[in-house]
Residue frames as qw, qx, qy, qz and C-alpha x, y, z in Angstrom:
[[0.785, -0.365, -0.401, 0.299, -47.23, 19.55, 9.66],
 [0.162, -0.948, 0.130, -0.243, -45.97, 21.96, 12.31],
 [0.425, 0.449, -0.630, 0.470, -42.52, 22.12, 13.83],
 [0.726, -0.568, 0.089, -0.377, -42.80, 20.31, 17.17],
 [0.441, -0.545, 0.710, -0.074, -40.80, 18.01, 19.45],
 [0.588, -0.066, 0.794, 0.140, -39.45, 14.98, 17.59],
 [0.665, 0.713, 0.211, -0.066, -39.88, 16.39, 14.09],
 [0.613, -0.113, 0.341, 0.704, -37.05, 16.62, 11.57],
 [0.204, 0.910, 0.179, -0.315, -36.90, 20.16, 10.24],
 [0.632, 0.200, 0.318, 0.678, -35.19, 21.27, 7.03],
 [0.035, -0.884, -0.153, 0.440, -34.31, 24.97, 6.82],
 [0.557, 0.566, 0.125, 0.594, -33.16, 27.16, 3.98],
 [0.430, -0.832, -0.152, 0.315, -31.09, 29.92, 5.53],
 [0.505, 0.603, -0.178, 0.592, -28.51, 32.66, 5.29],
 [0.587, -0.655, -0.235, 0.414, -26.38, 34.13, 8.04],
 [0.343, 0.736, -0.025, 0.583, -25.08, 37.71, 8.04],
 [0.428, -0.172, -0.454, 0.763, -23.10, 39.74, 10.52],
 [0.035, -0.741, -0.484, 0.465, -24.62, 42.85, 12.10],
 [0.002, 0.544, -0.267, -0.796, -23.25, 44.96, 9.20],
 [0.744, 0.496, 0.113, -0.433, -25.11, 42.81, 6.66],
 [0.221, 0.574, -0.752, -0.236, -22.01, 41.00, 5.37],
 [0.922, 0.033, -0.249, -0.296, -22.77, 37.44, 4.26],
 [0.374, -0.551, 0.728, -0.163, -21.24, 34.84, 6.60],
 [0.334, 0.015, 0.939, 0.080, -22.98, 31.68, 5.30],
 [0.377, 0.157, -0.393, -0.824, -25.00, 31.50, 2.09],
 [0.661, 0.051, 0.589, -0.461, -26.78, 28.33, 3.22],
 [0.399, 0.369, -0.671, -0.505, -25.99, 26.56, -0.03],
 [0.392, -0.108, -0.913, -0.018, -26.82, 23.29, 1.72],
 [0.553, -0.593, -0.202, -0.549, -30.05, 23.26, 3.76],
 [0.078, -0.355, 0.751, -0.551, -29.80, 22.76, 7.51],
 [0.733, -0.252, -0.535, -0.336, -31.53, 19.63, 8.80],
 [0.017, 0.310, -0.728, 0.612, -31.99, 19.08, 12.53],
 [0.419, -0.409, -0.810, -0.010, -34.07, 17.14, 15.04],
 [0.223, -0.562, 0.033, -0.796, -36.39, 19.55, 16.88],
 [0.748, -0.539, -0.293, -0.254, -37.04, 19.29, 20.59],
 [0.484, -0.803, 0.324, -0.128, -33.96, 20.07, 22.66],
 [0.965, 0.026, 0.113, 0.236, -31.40, 17.79, 21.00],
 [0.362, -0.724, 0.265, 0.524, -28.82, 20.61, 20.62],
 [0.638, 0.304, 0.531, 0.467, -28.90, 20.49, 16.82],
 [0.191, 0.677, 0.249, 0.666, -29.50, 24.22, 16.50],
 [0.105, 0.191, -0.402, 0.889, -29.20, 27.32, 18.69],
 [0.037, -0.430, -0.822, 0.372, -31.93, 27.31, 21.38],
 [0.198, 0.492, 0.159, -0.832, -33.31, 30.76, 20.42],
 [0.336, 0.225, -0.612, -0.680, -33.80, 29.60, 16.82],
 [0.206, -0.174, -0.962, -0.043, -35.41, 26.35, 17.95],
 [0.058, 0.466, 0.632, -0.617, -37.81, 28.21, 20.25],
 [0.268, 0.459, -0.094, -0.842, -38.76, 30.62, 17.46],
 [0.311, 0.151, -0.772, -0.533, -39.46, 27.78, 15.03],
 [0.132, 0.205, 0.913, -0.328, -41.83, 25.94, 17.37],
 [0.378, 0.589, 0.572, -0.427, -45.28, 25.74, 15.72],
 [0.242, 0.594, -0.358, -0.678, -44.09, 27.01, 12.31],
 [0.819, 0.321, 0.469, -0.076, -45.00, 25.24, 9.08],
 [0.593, 0.124, 0.493, 0.624, -43.46, 24.70, 5.64],
 [0.250, 0.689, 0.358, 0.578, -43.08, 28.07, 3.89],
 [0.370, -0.914, -0.152, 0.063, -42.93, 30.13, 7.10],
 [0.570, 0.493, -0.215, 0.621, -40.00, 32.54, 7.32],
 [0.550, -0.786, -0.166, 0.229, -38.15, 34.13, 10.23],
 [0.435, 0.646, -0.263, 0.569, -35.48, 36.77, 10.65],
 [0.715, -0.674, -0.157, 0.097, -33.65, 36.51, 13.97],
 [0.270, 0.747, -0.439, 0.419, -30.72, 38.40, 15.41],
 [0.867, -0.387, -0.260, 0.174, -28.69, 36.38, 17.89],
 [0.170, -0.906, 0.362, -0.138, -26.31, 38.08, 20.28],
 [0.355, 0.523, -0.767, 0.109, -22.91, 36.40, 20.79],
 [0.294, -0.225, 0.813, -0.450, -24.04, 34.63, 23.97],
 [0.768, 0.256, 0.349, -0.471, -26.99, 33.14, 22.01],
 [0.783, 0.561, -0.242, -0.121, -24.77, 31.89, 19.19],
 [0.823, 0.274, -0.378, 0.323, -21.05, 31.07, 19.35],
 [0.665, -0.566, -0.269, 0.405, -20.30, 32.82, 22.65],
 [0.065, -0.982, 0.143, 0.106, -18.31, 35.85, 23.67],
 [0.651, 0.570, -0.396, 0.305, -14.70, 36.12, 22.51],
 [0.773, -0.627, 0.037, 0.083, -12.43, 34.75, 25.26],
 [0.231, 0.850, -0.460, 0.111, -8.90, 36.23, 25.30],
 [0.545, -0.508, 0.654, -0.135, -7.82, 33.36, 27.60],
 [0.882, 0.218, 0.418, 0.010, -8.20, 30.96, 24.64],
 [0.560, 0.799, -0.171, 0.139, -5.48, 32.78, 22.65],
 [0.763, -0.512, 0.248, 0.307, -1.89, 31.59, 23.07],
 [0.407, 0.818, -0.404, -0.042, 1.46, 32.54, 21.60],
 [0.912, -0.260, 0.295, 0.115, 3.71, 29.51, 21.29],
 [0.185, -0.620, 0.618, 0.447, 7.22, 28.92, 19.98],
 [0.700, 0.456, -0.320, -0.447, 7.20, 27.67, 16.39],
 [0.178, 0.399, -0.898, 0.040, 9.46, 24.75, 17.42],
 [0.448, 0.030, 0.757, -0.474, 6.44, 23.14, 19.07],
 [0.712, 0.488, 0.205, -0.460, 4.73, 22.69, 15.68],
 [0.785, 0.198, 0.481, 0.338, 5.38, 20.62, 12.54],
 [0.324, -0.262, 0.329, 0.847, 7.38, 22.38, 9.81],
 [0.073, 0.302, 0.673, 0.671, 4.47, 22.61, 7.35],
 [0.014, -0.644, -0.636, 0.425, 2.07, 24.67, 9.50],
 [0.108, 0.348, 0.356, 0.861, 0.09, 27.51, 7.91],
 [0.266, 0.095, 0.324, -0.903, -2.31, 30.19, 9.08],
 [0.686, 0.048, -0.231, -0.688, -5.82, 28.71, 9.08],
 [0.539, 0.058, -0.840, 0.027, -4.78, 25.21, 10.09],
 [0.637, -0.503, 0.139, -0.567, -6.64, 23.74, 13.04],
 [0.461, 0.127, -0.854, 0.207, -5.87, 21.14, 15.66],
 [0.674, -0.565, -0.270, -0.391, -7.77, 19.69, 18.59],
 [0.046, 0.397, -0.735, 0.547, -6.67, 19.68, 22.21],
 [0.606, -0.334, -0.706, -0.150, -8.26, 16.78, 24.03],
 [0.399, -0.671, 0.180, -0.598, -9.75, 17.88, 27.34],
 [0.313, 0.164, -0.857, 0.375, -8.77, 16.28, 30.61],
 [0.084, -0.256, -0.823, 0.500, -11.15, 14.83, 33.23],
 [0.140, 0.697, 0.677, -0.189, -14.45, 15.94, 31.76],
 [0.018, 0.615, -0.124, -0.779, -13.19, 19.13, 30.09],
 [0.713, 0.642, 0.219, -0.176, -14.46, 19.72, 26.57],
 [0.673, 0.069, 0.369, 0.637, -12.09, 19.19, 23.66],
 [0.105, 0.853, 0.045, -0.510, -11.12, 22.54, 22.11],
 [0.710, 0.483, 0.306, 0.411, -10.41, 23.16, 18.44],
 [0.273, -0.734, 0.117, 0.611, -7.58, 25.68, 18.03],
 [0.640, 0.714, 0.187, 0.214, -6.86, 27.60, 14.82],
 [0.564, -0.213, 0.106, 0.791, -3.52, 29.08, 13.84],
 [0.189, 0.917, 0.338, -0.093, -4.21, 32.78, 13.28],
 [0.202, 0.938, -0.280, 0.026, -0.68, 34.17, 12.84],
 [0.898, -0.123, 0.060, 0.418, 2.91, 33.04, 12.35],
 [0.282, 0.891, -0.137, 0.328, 5.70, 35.60, 12.76],
 [0.032, 0.745, -0.540, 0.390, 9.21, 35.90, 14.15],
 [0.315, 0.194, -0.900, 0.232, 9.39, 32.30, 15.34],
 [0.280, 0.107, 0.674, -0.675, 6.05, 32.49, 17.16],
 [0.205, -0.299, -0.806, -0.468, 2.65, 30.96, 16.41],
 [0.377, -0.045, 0.336, -0.862, -0.65, 32.47, 17.56],
 [0.224, -0.233, -0.927, -0.192, -3.30, 29.85, 18.26],
 [0.381, -0.113, 0.158, -0.904, -6.92, 30.72, 19.03],
 [0.011, 0.170, 0.979, -0.115, -9.45, 28.38, 20.65],
 [0.380, 0.414, 0.327, -0.760, -12.42, 30.69, 20.02],
 [0.556, 0.519, 0.635, 0.132, -14.95, 29.78, 17.35],
 [0.343, 0.159, 0.320, 0.869, -14.29, 32.02, 14.30],
 [0.173, -0.616, -0.413, -0.648, -17.69, 33.68, 14.88],
 [0.487, -0.527, -0.538, 0.442, -17.28, 34.15, 18.66],
 [0.210, -0.432, -0.167, 0.861, -18.11, 37.65, 19.82],
 [0.089, -0.024, -0.467, -0.880, -20.29, 38.40, 16.79],
 [0.529, 0.359, 0.463, -0.614, -24.00, 39.17, 16.65],
 [0.112, -0.022, 0.847, 0.519, -25.49, 37.17, 13.77],
 [0.566, 0.290, 0.117, -0.763, -28.64, 37.65, 11.72],
 [0.266, 0.053, 0.947, 0.172, -30.33, 34.44, 10.55],
 [0.579, 0.243, -0.137, -0.766, -32.88, 34.49, 7.75],
 [0.252, -0.055, 0.964, -0.063, -34.73, 31.18, 7.83],
 [0.662, 0.101, -0.251, -0.699, -37.40, 29.45, 5.78],
 [0.632, -0.096, 0.735, -0.227, -38.99, 26.18, 6.85],
 [0.355, 0.368, -0.664, -0.546, -38.50, 23.96, 3.78],
 [0.678, -0.086, -0.689, -0.241, -39.74, 20.66, 5.21],
 [0.416, -0.369, 0.609, -0.566, -41.08, 19.13, 8.42],
 [0.748, -0.002, -0.605, -0.272, -41.57, 15.40, 8.96],
 [0.807, -0.544, 0.123, -0.193, -41.97, 13.08, 11.93],
 [0.020, 0.639, -0.766, 0.065, -38.66, 11.74, 13.24],
 [0.797, 0.014, -0.591, -0.124, -38.13, 8.00, 13.16],
 [0.801, -0.597, -0.023, -0.036, -37.69, 6.12, 16.45],
 [0.833, 0.025, -0.023, 0.552, -34.02, 5.58, 15.53],
 [0.258, 0.610, -0.013, 0.749, -33.48, 9.33, 14.95],
 [0.499, -0.757, -0.002, -0.422, -35.07, 10.11, 18.32],
 [0.909, -0.373, -0.025, 0.184, -32.92, 7.47, 20.05],
 [0.720, 0.144, 0.029, 0.679, -29.74, 8.84, 18.42],
 [0.207, -0.762, -0.218, 0.574, -30.72, 12.50, 18.93],
 [0.019, 0.528, -0.377, -0.761, -30.14, 13.56, 15.31],
 [0.764, 0.477, 0.059, -0.430, -31.66, 13.13, 11.84],
 [0.574, -0.158, 0.724, 0.349, -30.53, 10.36, 9.49],
 [0.563, 0.553, 0.575, 0.215, -30.61, 10.20, 5.72],
 [0.398, 0.611, 0.243, 0.640, -30.61, 13.11, 3.26],
 [0.036, -0.779, 0.076, -0.622, -29.13, 16.18, 4.92],
 [0.683, -0.652, 0.212, -0.253, -28.73, 14.39, 8.24],
 [0.263, -0.557, 0.788, 0.002, -26.34, 11.81, 9.59],
 [0.877, 0.229, -0.295, -0.304, -26.06, 8.61, 7.56],
 [0.699, -0.456, 0.551, -0.010, -24.66, 5.31, 8.79]]
């Protein structure tokens, strides 16, 4: 079976930065619903169209094709008194958007001299990424998966 709209695709993959450093070893396969459901980056989805089990791809995505450019306006320095006492670098918290704005996940990237640096950029923002992909499985999506816009069951979303 070929990768096409309304198929559930299972990928084995690795992700590296442009210097070849491993970012994600793909220990768990990636399972997504193919056909414009936003389960995977559009450039990868387009490149997988028509592929079959066993086919492999190597794709380099520029930042705007992956996690976006790094946005300095999403970095804030706040007084430590605004945070709970037990905060640590690496902790994350979500700011709920107002009136249709997206929610933003902020990470604490530094704590020093009574100040906390919080960053709303994805950790991989601003990076070109190299994806090595192998199509491990392709199957027709169920009507329920199509209605929900994502795969269910093994590797997908379970209820």
